[in-house]
C-alpha positions in Angstrom: -118.0 64.8 -107.3 -115.6 66.8 -105.2 -114.8 69.8 -107.2 -116.2 72.6 -107.1 -125.7 73.7 -89.3 -128.1 72.4 -90.3 -131.3 70.5 -90.2 -131.4 67.1 -88.6 -134.5 65.1 -89.4 -135.1 62.8 -86.5 -137.0 60.2 -88.5 -134.3 59.7 -90.9 -131.2 59.6 -88.7 -129.9 57.0 -86.3 -132.1 54.1 -85.5 -129.7 52.0 -83.5 -131.1 48.7 -82.1 -131.4 48.5 -78.3 -128.0 46.7 -77.2 -127.1 44.8 -74.1 -125.4 47.0 -71.5 -121.8 47.1 -71.6 -118.8 49.3 -70.9 -119.0 52.6 -72.9 -116.1 53.2 -75.2 -113.8 56.2 -74.9 -113.3 58.5 -78.1 -110.2 56.4 -78.6 -111.0 52.9 -80.2 -109.9 50.6 -77.6 -112.9 48.3 -76.3 -112.4 46.8 -72.9 -115.3 44.4 -73.5 -113.4 42.9 -76.6 -109.9 43.4 -75.5 -109.1 44.8 -79.2 -107.9 48.2 -80.2 -110.4 48.9 -83.0 -108.4 51.9 -84.1 -105.5 49.7 -85.3 -106.7 46.1 -85.6 -106.9 44.7 -89.3 -109.3 42.4 -90.8 -106.7 39.4 -90.8 -106.3 39.8 -87.1 -110.1 40.0 -86.5 -110.4 36.9 -88.4 -107.6 35.0 -86.7 -109.4 35.8 -83.3 -112.8 34.8 -84.6 -111.1 31.4 -85.9 -109.8 30.9 -82.2 -113.2 31.7 -80.7 -112.0 34.6 -78.7 -114.1 37.1 -80.6 -117.4 36.9 -82.4 -118.9 38.8 -85.2 -121.9 39.7 -82.8 -119.5 41.1 -80.3 -117.6 43.1 -82.8 -120.8 44.4 -84.4 -122.2 45.3 -80.9 -119.0 47.3 -80.3 -119.3 49.3 -83.4 -122.9 49.9 -82.9 -122.1 51.2 -79.4 -119.5 53.5 -80.8 -122.0 54.9 -83.1 -124.3 55.6 -80.4 -121.9 57.4 -78.2 -119.1 58.9 -80.6 -121.2 59.8 -83.6 -123.1 62.6 -82.1 -119.8 64.5 -82.2 -119.4 64.2 -86.0 -122.8 63.2 -87.6 -121.2 60.8 -90.1 -123.8 58.0 -89.8 -127.3 58.6 -91.1 -128.9 55.3 -90.1 -128.1 52.0 -88.8 -129.4 48.7 -90.3 -131.9 47.2 -87.8 -130.9 43.6 -89.2 -127.1 44.3 -88.4 -127.0 42.0 -85.4 -129.0 39.3 -87.2 -126.4 39.5 -89.9 -123.9 39.2 -87.3 -125.5 36.1 -85.6 -125.7 34.3 -89.0 -122.0 34.9 -89.4 -121.3 33.5 -85.7 -123.0 30.3 -86.8 -120.8 30.2 -90.0 -117.5 30.7 -88.0 -118.7 27.9 -85.5 -119.3 25.4 -88.5 -116.1 26.3 -90.1 -118.1 27.7 -93.1 -116.5 31.1 -93.3 -117.2 32.7 -96.8 -114.0 34.9 -97.0 -112.0 37.5 -95.2 -115.1 39.9 -94.8 -117.4 37.3 -93.2 -118.7 39.0 -90.0 -116.8 42.4 -90.7 -118.8 45.6 -90.3 -119.1 47.8 -93.2 -120.9 51.3 -93.6 -122.1 52.2 -97.1 -122.4 55.7 -98.4 -126.0 56.8 -98.9 -125.9 57.1 -102.6 -125.6 53.3 -102.9 -128.8 51.4 -103.1 -129.3 49.2 -100.0 -132.5 47.1 -99.9 -134.9 48.1 -97.0 -132.7 51.2 -95.9 -133.2 54.6 -97.2 -130.8 55.4 -99.9 -131.0 59.1 -100.5 -128.0 60.6 -102.0 -128.6 63.1 -99.1 -131.8 64.5 -100.7 -135.2 64.6 -99.3 -136.5 63.7 -102.9 -135.4 60.1 -102.5 -136.2 59.8 -98.6 -139.8 58.5 -98.9 -139.2 54.9 -99.9 -136.0 52.7 -99.9 -135.0 50.9 -103.1 -136.3 47.6 -103.8 -133.0 45.9 -104.5 -129.4 46.1 -103.4 -126.8 47.7 -105.6 -124.5 45.1 -107.1 -121.6 45.9 -104.7 -123.9 45.7 -101.5 -125.2 42.3 -102.8 -121.5 41.0 -103.2 -120.8 42.3 -99.5 -123.9 40.3 -98.2 -122.8 37.1 -100.2 -119.3 37.5 -98.7 -120.8 37.7 -95.0 -120.1 41.2 -94.3 -122.3 42.9 -91.8 -123.8 46.1 -93.2 -124.0 48.4 -90.2 -125.8 51.3 -92.0 -125.5 54.2 -94.3 -123.1 57.4 -94.1 -123.9 61.0 -94.8 -122.4 62.6 -97.9 -122.3 65.9 -99.6 -126.0 66.1 -101.0 -125.9 64.6 -104.7 -122.1 63.9 -104.4 -121.6 67.6 -104.5 -123.0 68.0 -107.9 -125.9 70.4 -107.2 -124.5 73.9 -106.4 -121.7 76.1 -107.5 -120.7 76.8 -104.0 -121.6 73.6 -102.1 -120.4 72.8 -98.5 -118.9 69.2 -98.3 -120.5 66.9 -95.9 -123.8 68.7 -95.8 -127.1 67.0 -96.9 -130.8 68.0 -96.2 -131.2 64.5 -94.9 -128.2 64.3 -92.6 -127.0 68.0 -91.8 -123.3 68.6 -91.7 -120.5 65.9 -91.1 -117.5 67.2 -89.0 -114.0 66.4 -89.4 -113.1 64.3 -86.3 -109.8 65.8 -85.9 -111.0 69.3 -85.5 -114.7 69.6 -85.4 -115.1 73.0 -87.1 -113.2 71.7 -90.2 -114.6 70.2 -93.2 -114.4 66.5 -93.9 -114.2 67.1 -97.8 -116.6 65.5 -100.1 -118.6 63.7 -101.2 -117.6 60.5 -99.3 -117.4 62.6 -96.1 -119.4 60.5 -93.8 -117.6 57.3 -94.7 -114.3 58.9 -94.2 -115.2 60.7 -91.0 -116.8 57.4 -89.6 -113.5 55.5 -90.3 -111.5 58.2 -88.5 -113.8 58.0 -85.5 -113.6 54.2 -85.7 -117.3 53.7 -86.1 -116.9 50.7 -88.6 -114.0 48.4 -89.8 -114.4 49.5 -93.7 -116.6 51.7 -95.5 -117.7 52.2 -99.2 -117.3 55.7 -101.0 -117.8 56.9 -104.4 -116.1 59.1 -106.6 -116.3 61.1 -110.0 -113.4 63.4 -109.2 -111.9 63.4 -105.8 -114.7 62.1 -103.6 -113.0 59.2 -102.3 -109.6 60.3 -102.1 -110.0 63.9 -100.8 -112.1 62.7 -97.8 -109.8 59.9 -97.1 -106.8 62.4 -97.1 -108.6 65.0 -95.0 -109.8 62.4 -92.4 -106.5 60.6 -92.2 -107.6 57.3 -93.7 -107.0 55.2 -96.8 -109.2 55.4 -99.8 -109.0 53.6 -103.1 -110.6 54.9 -106.3 -110.5 51.6 -108.4 -110.0 51.6 -112.3 -113.2 52.5 -114.2 -115.4 49.5 -114.4 -113.7 47.3 -111.9 -116.5 47.8 -109.4 -120.1 47.8 -110.8 -122.1 51.0 -110.6 -125.4 49.0 -110.8 -127.6 50.7 -108.2 -125.4 53.8 -107.4 -126.6 57.2 -108.0 -124.8 58.6 -110.9 -123.0 61.7 -112.1 -121.3 60.3 -115.1 -120.9 56.8 -116.3 -117.6 58.0 -118.0 -116.0 58.6 -114.4 -118.2 57.2 -111.6 -116.8 54.4 -109.5 -117.5 53.1 -106.0 -114.5 52.0 -104.0 -113.2 50.9 -100.6 -112.1 53.0 -97.7 -110.4 51.7 -94.4 -108.0 52.7 -91.8 -105.3 50.6 -93.5 -104.4 49.4 -97.0 -104.8 45.7 -96.1 -108.5 46.2 -95.2 -108.9 48.3 -98.3 -107.4 45.7 -100.6 -109.5 42.9 -99.0 -112.6 45.0 -99.5 -111.8 45.8 -103.2 -111.4 41.9 -103.6 -115.1 41.3 -102.4 -116.9 44.3 -104.1 -115.1 43.8 -107.5 -115.7 40.1 -107.8 -112.9 37.3 -108.0 -112.6 37.3 -111.9 -112.3 41.3 -112.0 -109.7 41.2 -109.2 -107.5 38.5 -110.9 -107.8 40.6 -114.1 -106.7 43.7 -112.2 -104.0 42.1 -110.3 -105.3 43.3 -107.1 -104.3 41.1 -104.1 -106.8 38.9 -102.5 -104.5 37.8 -99.8 -102.8 40.1 -97.2 -99.5 38.4 -97.7 -99.3 39.8 -101.2 -99.0 43.3 -99.5 -95.2 44.0 -98.7 -93.8 46.0 -95.9 -91.5 49.1 -96.3 -88.9 47.0 -97.9 -91.3 46.9 -100.9 -90.1 50.5 -101.6 -86.5 49.6 -102.7 -85.9 50.2 -106.2 -89.4 51.7 -106.9 -89.4 55.0 -109.0 -91.9 57.4 -107.8 -92.7 60.7 -109.6 -93.5 63.5 -107.1 -95.9 66.1 -108.4 -95.6 68.8 -105.7 -98.5 71.2 -106.3 -97.3 74.1 -104.3 -100.7 75.8 -104.8 -101.8 73.6 -101.7 -99.7 75.6 -99.5 -96.2 75.8 -98.1 -96.9 73.6 -95.2 -98.1 70.9 -97.5 -95.1 71.3 -99.7 -92.9 70.9 -96.8 -94.7 67.7 -95.6 -94.0 66.4 -99.3 -90.3 67.3 -99.0 -90.2 65.3 -95.7 -92.2 62.3 -97.1 -89.8 62.2 -100.1 -86.7 62.0 -97.8 -88.5 59.1 -96.0 -89.1 57.3 -99.3 -85.7 57.7 -100.4 -84.3 56.5 -97.1 -86.4 53.2 -97.7 -84.6 52.8 -101.2 -87.1 54.4 -103.5 -86.1 56.9 -106.2 -88.2 60.0 -106.1 -88.0 62.3 -109.0 -90.0 65.5 -109.5 -92.6 65.5 -112.3 -95.5 67.7 -113.6 -98.0 65.8 -115.7 -99.1 67.7 -118.9 -102.4 68.9 -120.1 -103.8 69.8 -116.9 -105.3 73.1 -117.8 -107.1 71.6 -120.8 -108.4 68.8 -118.6 -110.0 71.4 -116.2 -111.4 73.3 -119.1 -113.2 70.3 -120.6 -114.1 68.2 -117.8 -117.1 70.1 -116.2 -118.9 70.8 -119.5 -118.8 67.1 -120.3 -120.1 66.1 -116.9 -123.2 68.5 -117.2 -124.2 66.4 -120.3 -123.6 63.0 -118.6 -125.4 63.9 -115.5 -128.5 64.7 -117.2 -128.5 61.6 -119.1 -127.6 59.3 -116.2 -129.6 60.9 -113.5 -132.7 60.8 -115.6 -132.1 57.0 -115.9 -131.5 56.5 -112.2 -134.6 58.6 -111.2 -136.9 56.5 -113.4 -136.1 53.4 -111.1 -136.9 55.3 -107.8 -140.0 56.7 -106.0 -139.9 60.6 -106.2 -139.0 62.9 -109.0 -139.0 61.1 -112.3 -136.2 63.2 -114.0 -133.9 66.1 -113.5 -136.6 68.7 -114.3 -138.8 67.3 -111.6 -135.8 67.2 -109.2 -135.1 70.9 -109.8 -138.8 71.6 -109.0 -138.7 69.5 -105.8 -135.8 71.6 -104.6 -137.7 74.8 -105.3 -140.6 73.9 -103.2 -138.9 72.2 -100.1 -137.3 74.8 -97.8 -135.2 72.1 -96.0 -133.0 71.8 -99.2 -132.0 75.3 -99.1 -130.8 75.5 -95.3 -126.9 75.4 -96.1 -126.2 75.9 -99.8 -129.4 77.3 -101.3 -128.4 76.9 -105.0 -128.8 74.1 -107.7 -127.0 76.0 -110.4 -125.4 72.6 -111.6 -128.7 70.9 -111.9 -130.0 73.9 -114.0 -126.9 73.9 -116.2 -127.2 70.1 -116.8 -130.8 70.6 -117.8 -129.7 73.1 -120.5 -126.4 71.2 -121.5 -126.1 69.5 -124.9 -127.2 65.9 -125.2 -124.4 63.2 -125.1 -125.4 62.4 -128.7 -124.1 65.9 -129.8 -121.0 65.8 -131.8 -119.4 68.7 -129.8 -119.9 66.8 -126.6 -118.6 63.6 -128.2 -115.5 65.4 -129.3 -115.0 66.8 -125.8 -115.2 63.5 -124.2 -113.0 61.9 -126.6 -110.3 64.7 -126.0 -110.7 64.3 -122.3 -110.2 60.5 -122.3 -107.1 60.9 -124.6 -105.3 63.8 -122.8 -106.0 62.4 -119.3 -104.4 59.0 -120.2 -101.6 60.7 -121.9 -101.0 62.9 -118.8 -100.4 59.8 -116.7 -99.0 57.4 -119.3 -96.5 59.7 -120.8 -95.2 60.9 -117.4 -94.7 57.5 -116.1 -92.9 56.4 -119.5 -90.7 59.5 -119.6 -89.3 58.9 -116.1 -89.7 55.0 -115.9 -92.1 55.4 -113.0 -93.9 52.8 -110.9 -96.2 55.5 -109.7 -97.1 59.3 -109.6 -97.4 60.7 -106.2 -98.9 64.0 -105.1 -100.5 65.6 -101.9 -104.0 64.5 -101.7 -105.3 67.5 -99.9 -104.6 70.7 -98.0 -105.3 71.0 -94.3 -109.1 71.0 -93.9 -110.8 74.4 -94.1 -113.4 75.7 -91.9 -116.9 74.6 -92.7 -118.8 77.6 -93.8 -122.3 77.4 -95.4 -122.0 81.0 -96.6 -118.6 80.7 -98.3 -118.9 77.1 -99.4 -115.9 74.9 -100.0 -112.4 76.3 -100.3 -111.1 73.5 -102.3 -109.0 73.8 -105.7 -107.4 70.4 -105.5 -106.1 69.3 -109.0 -104.4 66.0 -107.9 -107.4 63.7 -108.3 -108.3 64.8 -112.0 -105.9 62.8 -114.1 -106.8 59.4 -112.6 -110.5 60.4 -112.2 -111.1 61.5 -115.8 -108.9 58.8 -117.3 -110.5 55.9 -115.4 -107.2 54.9 -114.0 -106.7 53.9 -110.3 -105.7 56.2 -107.4 -105.1 55.6 -103.8 -104.7 58.0 -100.8 -102.6 57.0 -97.9 -101.9 59.0 -94.7 -98.7 61.3 -95.1 -98.8 63.2 -91.9 -100.2 66.4 -90.3 -100.2 70.1 -90.7 -100.7 71.0 -87.0 -103.7 68.9 -86.0 -104.9 68.2 -89.6 -104.2 65.2 -91.7 -102.8 65.3 -95.2 -102.6 62.3 -97.5 -100.2 61.4 -100.3 -102.1 60.3 -103.6 -100.7 57.6 -105.7 -101.7 57.1 -109.4 -100.8 54.4 -111.8 -101.8 53.0 -115.3 -105.1 51.5 -116.2 -106.1 48.4 -114.0 -102.8 48.5 -112.1 -104.9 48.4 -108.9 -103.1 45.5 -107.3 -99.6 47.2 -107.9 -100.8 50.6 -106.5 -102.2 48.7 -103.5 -99.0 46.9 -102.9 -96.9 50.3 -103.2 -99.3 51.9 -101.0 -99.0 49.3 -98.3 -95.1 49.9 -98.2 -95.5 53.5 -98.3 -98.2 53.2 -95.2 -95.6 51.0 -93.4 -92.7 53.3 -94.0 -94.7 56.5 -93.1 -96.6 55.4 -90.2 -98.4 58.6 -90.2 -101.9 57.5 -88.7 -103.0 58.7 -85.4 -106.4 58.8 -83.8 -108.4 62.1 -83.8 -108.9 64.2 -80.7 -112.2 65.9 -81.6 -110.9 69.4 -80.9 -113.5 72.0 -81.3 -111.2 74.5 -83.2 -107.6 75.2 -83.9 -108.1 78.9 -85.1 -107.5 80.1 -88.6 -107.2 77.8 -91.6 -103.8 76.4 -91.7 -101.4 76.2 -95.0 -103.8 78.2 -97.1 
């Protein structure tokens, strides 16, 4: 959940295996020991080098582990590395030598958000309540990554309980991992709750990462950290083994520095049959270049409340899209106020139901009431945002069997889908586009987040897909463009996003600036 300093616990943070001495990387992603610019290289390019024998998964994994050791202390995105990562890479080396590669992710390093069960690694949702023992089994999506030969590097920090604990959360903070910083400007926020996954990608600490979203928690961090994030259609990626907020909206999804790697990761974590059903491209040659924008109709939802600088960037973006042959028309999806009024009360009821079921599978508090008591008695849980008002409200919320709740969720589903379907039909659109995020606000534990970002809600509540692609910058701070389309149009959305990415060419490496003064564009 995205809507609505710091203690570092040494025993729970980085546990990087000892590595063979090699040249240390700079903050930029060029690694002299590999001869590869990790900032810009894609999975197909890496696999081509592995097929020729000029690169091995072990060398690639070692390079990323080395970057975690040297760069992550600036941003605190990685909670812990997997001590088996180099053994996983060695097994992939052997498969590449035998010509028995399992697919495009074989030997590719991936970081996983810490609310996704990973056997043998602490999987905490950022909370000390789950820190004692790791889960006994992998989440379904982690098992799929292992079967595909991906190298699980470790776990990323997040907004504790996916930003569903306090009324004034600070995105990117958890009691387990402390505060994650935005790599572009270190006193700015990375947005939540997949903050560690997005910041790690921006800092080139992994090739791909896994995030999760209830409303905005993949796409907002992607936009604010200048990377790509895809929220899949609901049900496309299994939620088995993922800490829940709401089964009606939750989904894990892929994040990367480019759309190609994002699409390839989706093809693995969703499973082949599901991907074919969704039309998601399993081959990178299915992703077009900038010519793919010709003849496309895109509805631009401006959202001027995100600031004049963001609105000016959207104007420049629309001009570039039109120059590439797209038709851009301005739209305003209906029913947004009603969706905002209904969503939060429904999520409270669903969280109580779903978190009780999850906690029963883990060591620690057995239900929401026990979790509330745990937080009251552990001072480390109160070092940034002290409150747990959302937990308390969820405990008192109506049951999901209550007729009033059921009517609320039914109305949410209907209006959210109509908000997208009716807008696309009325204007004959291929997608709706909007700004993903404002420029990153300063991180402030007392104030909490400064985010009122409505663009993610229609797709999040409807269960339709959304995709954030870098659009440009306001000063030093990245802003994304968010694409939405109809149910299970993930493949079409990724193809359109690849064309837009190619046309906009908006990515640039972070400079890890300490500050840039007052909040921009707000």
